[in-house]
C-alpha positions as CSV (number, residue, x, y, z in Angstrom):
1,X,88.9,127.3,93.3
2,X,89.1,125.4,90.0
3,X,88.5,121.7,90.0
4,X,90.0,119.4,87.4
5,X,88.5,116.0,86.7
6,X,90.6,113.3,85.1
7,X,89.3,111.1,82.3
8,X,90.1,107.4,81.9
9,X,92.5,108.4,79.1
10,X,94.4,110.5,81.7
11,X,95.0,107.2,83.7
12,X,95.6,104.6,81.0
13,X,96.3,106.7,77.8
14,X,94.8,105.7,74.5
15,X,95.7,102.0,74.5
16,X,92.7,100.0,73.3
17,X,93.4,97.0,75.6
18,X,93.8,99.2,78.7
19,X,90.6,101.2,77.9
20,X,88.7,97.9,77.2
21,X,89.8,96.6,80.6
22,X,89.0,99.9,82.3
23,X,85.3,99.5,81.2
24,X,85.2,96.2,83.1
25,X,86.8,97.4,86.3
26,X,84.9,97.8,89.5
27,X,83.6,101.4,89.8
28,X,85.3,101.8,93.2
29,X,88.7,101.1,91.6
30,X,88.0,103.4,88.7
31,X,87.1,106.2,91.1
32,X,90.3,105.7,93.2
33,X,92.4,105.9,90.1
34,X,90.7,108.9,88.7
35,X,91.1,110.7,92.1
36,X,94.8,109.8,92.3
37,X,97.7,111.1,90.3
38,X,98.5,107.6,89.1
39,X,99.0,106.7,85.5
40,X,99.2,103.2,84.2
41,X,101.1,101.9,81.2
42,X,100.6,98.1,81.2
43,X,97.6,95.8,81.4
44,X,99.2,93.8,84.2
45,X,99.7,96.9,86.3
46,X,96.1,98.0,85.7
47,X,94.7,94.6,86.7
48,X,96.7,94.6,89.9
49,X,95.5,98.1,90.8
50,X,91.9,97.2,89.9
51,X,92.1,94.1,92.2
52,X,93.7,96.1,95.0
53,X,91.4,99.1,94.8
54,X,88.3,97.1,94.1
55,X,88.4,95.1,97.3
56,X,89.3,97.9,99.7
57,X,86.6,98.7,102.2
């Protein structure tokens, strides 16, 4: 079975502002997004997802 690992660019693209915020996100939120099929196109959306995924237990 082949495994495919996503990169931050697969989630947020190559936008400098999104990648900069990505580096400051909680690791738990980063992992959830990398494991999902979600892609994010705006900073507001990324902040909302980071907050939501970062506080989940």
